[in-house]
N, C-alpha and C positions, 0 to 999 in steps of 0.2 A: 238152672239153665244158664250156660255161659255163652257170651257173645264175644268171640275172638276174631278180629279181622286178620285176613291173610296179609303178608307183607305188601303185596301189590295194592290191596284195598287201603291199607294203612297209609301208604304213600299217596294214593289218590285222595284220601280224606284230608291229608295235610295240604295237598295242592288246592283242594276246594276251599279250605279255610283261608289260605293265603290270598287266593284270587278274590274271594269275597271281600277280605279286608282291604285289598288294593283298589277295588272297583265300586264298592258301595258308597255312594255319596252320603255324607253325614246328615244332610238335610232330609234325605229320604228315610234314613234310619231313625232319626229323632221323631219324625211324624208317624212312622210305622209303629213305634213302641208307645205312642200316646194313648191309643185306645179309640181314636176317631177313625171313621171310615176314610180310606185313602181317596184323594181326588183322582180323577181319570188321568191327569197329567203325570202324577207320580207312578201310577201303574204302567203307563206307556213308557216312561223314561227307563224304569227298571227292566221292563220286558225287552227293550231294545239293547240294553247293556248285556243281558243274558243271551239274547239272540246272536249278538256279535261273537260271543264265545261258543255258541252252539249248545247252550245249556238251558234254553227256555223250555223246551218240551222234554223234560227229564225222563218221562216215561214213553216218549215216542221212539219208534224204531229209527235206525240210522237212515234208511232210505227215504224217510219223510222229514229229515232234518234234525232228528234227535241224537243224543250222544251214544245211544245203544247200550246204556247201562243195564245191568241186571237189577233185581229188586233190592238187593242189599246195598248196591251203590246208590240207587235212588234214595233209600232211607238215610244213607250217610249224608247225602247232599241236603235233604230237607232238615236234618239235624243241624248242619252247619249254618244254614240260612236262619234257623231259629236262634242259634247261639249268637249270631251277629246282629240280630234284630232287623233283618232285611224285610222290606215290604213284600206283600203278596204280588200276584199277577192277576190277570183276568181269568180266574179259575173256570168260569163258565165256558170260555172259548178254549183255553189251552188244555185243560184236564178233563172236560166233560164232552163238549161237542166234537172237538178235534179227533179223539179216539174213535168216536162213532163214524166220523167221515172217513178216516183212513182204514177202518175195519170194514165198513159196509157201503161206503160211497163209491161213485164212479171215478174213473181216472180224471175226467174233466172237473168233478167236484173237488178232488184232492188238489189239482193244480190251481183251482180258483180260490180255495180257502186256506189251505194249511200255512203257506208262507205269510200271507197277510195276518193271520191269527197270531203267529209267532212274533211278528214284528210290531204288533199293537196297531196295525192299520185297520183291522176290523174287530169290533167288540160285539160279543153275543150276549143275549139274555135268554132266560129259560121260560117258555110258555107251556107249563104243565098244569099247575093247580088252577082250579076254577072256583067260583063262589060256592058251588055245591059238589065239588070233586077235589078233595084234598088228600086225606089219607086213603080214601077209596078212589084213587086216581082213575081207575078204569071206567068210572061212571061219568067221565067227561062228556060234554054235549056240544063243544065247538065242532062245527061241521066243515067239511071240504068236499065240494061237489065238482066233479070233472066237467069242464066246459072247453072242449077242443084242446088246445095246448096249455091250458091253465086249470087251476083249481080256484073255485070261488069260496072263500072262507068267511064264516060268520060265527061269532061267539065272544066270550069274555074270558080273559086269563087274569089271575090275580096273584098277589105276592111276588110280582115279577122283579126280582133283584136286578139292579143296574139297568133297568129298562131305559132310563134317561141317558145312560152312557151309550146304549147299544145301537149298532147299525143293523143288526139282524137278530131274529129270535128263532131259536129252534123250538118247534111247537108240535105237540101231539094233537091230532085232529081226528074226527070220526069220518071215515070214508065209506063205511058200510054199516048202516043201522040195523040190518036184518040178521046179523050173526051174533054170537055171544059177545059180550061187551069187550073182552080183551082182544078178540079176533078182528074187529073192524076198525082198528086204529092205525093211522099212518104218521110218519115223521117228516114234517115239512120245515124248510128254512124260509122265513118270511122277512121281507124288507121292512124295517121299522118306519121308513119314510114313504111307504106305498100309500096311495089314496085309500081311505077307509080305516087306517090305523090311527086310533086316538089313545093317547097316554094320559092317565089320571094319577097324579102322585098320591101316595099313602104316606102320611107323616107319622112316624112311629113315636112311641112314648119316650124314646131317648132323644127326641127333638132333632133327629137327623133324617134326611130324606135319602132312603136307599131302595125302597120298594114301590111298586106301581100296580095299578090296574090297567090292563090293556084291552080296549074294545076294538073288535074286528067286524067291520060292516062291509060286506060284499068286496072283500079284499081279493084282488086277482093275483095269484101266485103262479109263476111259470112252472109247468109240470116237471122241468128238469131240476127243480129245487126239492123234489122228493128224494129222501135218502132211502136207499135200498128198495125193497118191494112194497107196493101198496098193500095195506092191511097187515103189515109185519111190524108196525111201529112199536107195539107193546114189547116185543123181544128186544128192540134197540133201546127202549126206555129202561128195561131191567138191567141191561148191560151198563147203561149210563148211571143209573141210580146206585148200583153196587160200588161204583167209583166214588160217587158223591158221599156215600155213607162212610167209606173208609177215610176220605179226606177230612170229615168232620172231627175225627179223633184228635189229630194234631198233637200227638204225645210229645213230639220234639219241641213244639212251641210252649206247651204247658209246663214242661220241666224248667225252661228258662224263665217263664213267668213266676214260678215258685221261687226261684232265686231272687227275682226282683221284689217279690213280696217280703222275703227275709230282709233284704237290704232296706226297704221302706220301714219295716218294723224296728230295725236297729236305729234308724235315723230319727223317728218321731219320739220325742221325749215327753215324759210326764214327771216333772221334778227331776229326781236323780235316776229314775228308771225309764226303760223303754218297753215297748210292747213285746219285744223279743225276750225280755226277762220274765214274761208271763208264761207259766207252765201250760196253762190251758191253750194258749195260742200255739205254742210249739207242738203240743199234741195234735192239734188240727192240721198243722203243716206235715207232721210225721205221718198221720193217717193218709193224707193226700199223696205223699211220696210213695207209700206202700201201694196205693191204688195205681199210681203211675207205673210202678214196677210190673204189676199184673197186666196193665194195658200194654206195656212194652213187650212182654212175653207173648201176649195175644197177637200183636202186630208181627213179631218175628215168626210165630207159627204160621201165620197167613202168608208171609213173604217166602217162607221155605216150603210151603205146601204141606207142612206137618200138621194138618188139621182135618178132622173127619168131615167137616161141612163148611165150605167157603161161605155159603149164604148165612149160616148161623154165626160163624166167626165174625163176618162183616157186621151183622146186626148187633152182636155183643160189643164190638169195638165202637160202633156208633153210640150205643147207650153209655158205655163207660167213658168214652171220650167227651161226649156232650156234658155229662154230669161233672167230670173233672174240670172242664173249662168254666162251668158255673161256679164251682167251689174255689178255684184259684182266683177268679175275679172278686169273689166275696172276701177272700183273704187279703187281697190287695187293697180293697176299699177299707176294710177294717184296719189295715196297717197304716193308712193315711190319717187315722185318728180324727181330729176335729175337721179335717179337710175332706174326709171320706164322703160324708152326706151332701157335700156341696157340689152341685153340677155346674160345670163350666162349658156352656155350649160353644161350638166352634163357628157360630154364626150369630147374626143379630136376631134375637128372638122376636123382635117386633116386625120382622119382614118375612114374607114367604120366600122359599127357595126359588131361584130361577131354574128352570128345567135343565139348562145347559151348564149349570155351575155346581161346584161342590166346595163352598168357601171353607177356609181353614184359618184358625187363629193360632199363630205360633207361640204367642207369649202368654204365660200364666199371669193371673192377677198378682199384684205386688205382695198381698198378704199370704200367698200360698207358695209352697215349693214348686219348682218348675216341672216336676213330674206328676203333679196332681191332676191337671186337666185331662178329661177324657175317660178317666178310670170308672167313674160311676156310670157314665153313658155306656161304656163297654159291658159292665155288669148287667145293665138293663137290657141291652141288645142280646146278650147271651142267654137270657131267659127263653128265647125262641129256639135255641139250639136243639132242645129235646123235642121240638115239634117239626121243624123243617127237615126235608130230606127223608121223611118218614118218621112219625112220632115214636117215642119210646114204647108206647103200647103196641104199635105195629111191629116194632122190632122184637118185642117179647113174643108176639104171635108167630113171627118167622122162626124164632129159636124153638118154640114149643112144637111147631109143625115139623121142622126139619130134623130135630134131635130126638124128640120124644114121640113124634107121630100123632100129636093131638090135632 
């Protein structure tokens, strides 16, 4: 399978590379490649730089402020971002809820949310999973009862990434308990500062604060914050989750992380030899590079619609991409040698995180190379990749059902 860019796309890709080189602040790049979760301020700064160029919503139509790129051009851009070590953006807003809003929302909702999302003025979090509804998401029990011009919401959401950053939460709620479970769900936007919203931090085993439990007690939500039709939220959720699962693959990012693993392996010496001199390590790298070729082909088939089943292809990409991210992180930690098992937290471990802060320590300890901090924490965080967004077991079930009819 050959991937040859047209002359026009080759020129655009060169323009993308040069623009990123000219506009990406070194401080943002260095923190983005460290392995620590980015602070909100970094996300907002980079989002505003992209927004000024019109490249923040790379998969948005032109009429909503996007560049109007086709799928190949989007893929080119994310590859160049990965090559440059650029930070991410608020994916939950830009790439997940925004497409739901411009596809299913009202004109008033589009006017209210799309530009502020692009500019980093409004951050979103996701209120899908519950203590007893994760992989079986349709079993959610958070309720929204109509009361005049409002819905009254009660329930608990968990594993809410970036909830402490967020101004709003896009939420699945049960609006009709008397129909089959997928049919009685609606899609609401909830103000995180509304009375009755309580945020409880969940501290992960990588010692970083990125996820939360959100308690909703008699929260009054204006009815005009309903996206689309009442009781059609499951359809909108499937639309959104298909995007999330494709995003998890991040083949462009993994390829560049493999190159960093090689560089680290060449840098760390044991006497006269380096880890890169070890045949066993090089074989592991080669095996991962072959897997990435396969993942790349899967992505290209999906982008060009040359696939018999979008659902199965997205599920396969999610599984392959998640496992590849775990493998490259393990290779990086191994390449660090004696510094690999040492965890360098980006905060004072004796204190609790302030809910409004994401502290970052820029300097490595004197005894370690400057690229060592964050890598073990990143490996630990990535253990969850094959769970969130639909576990690998769920994805295997989708593949079996849509391809083999099981």
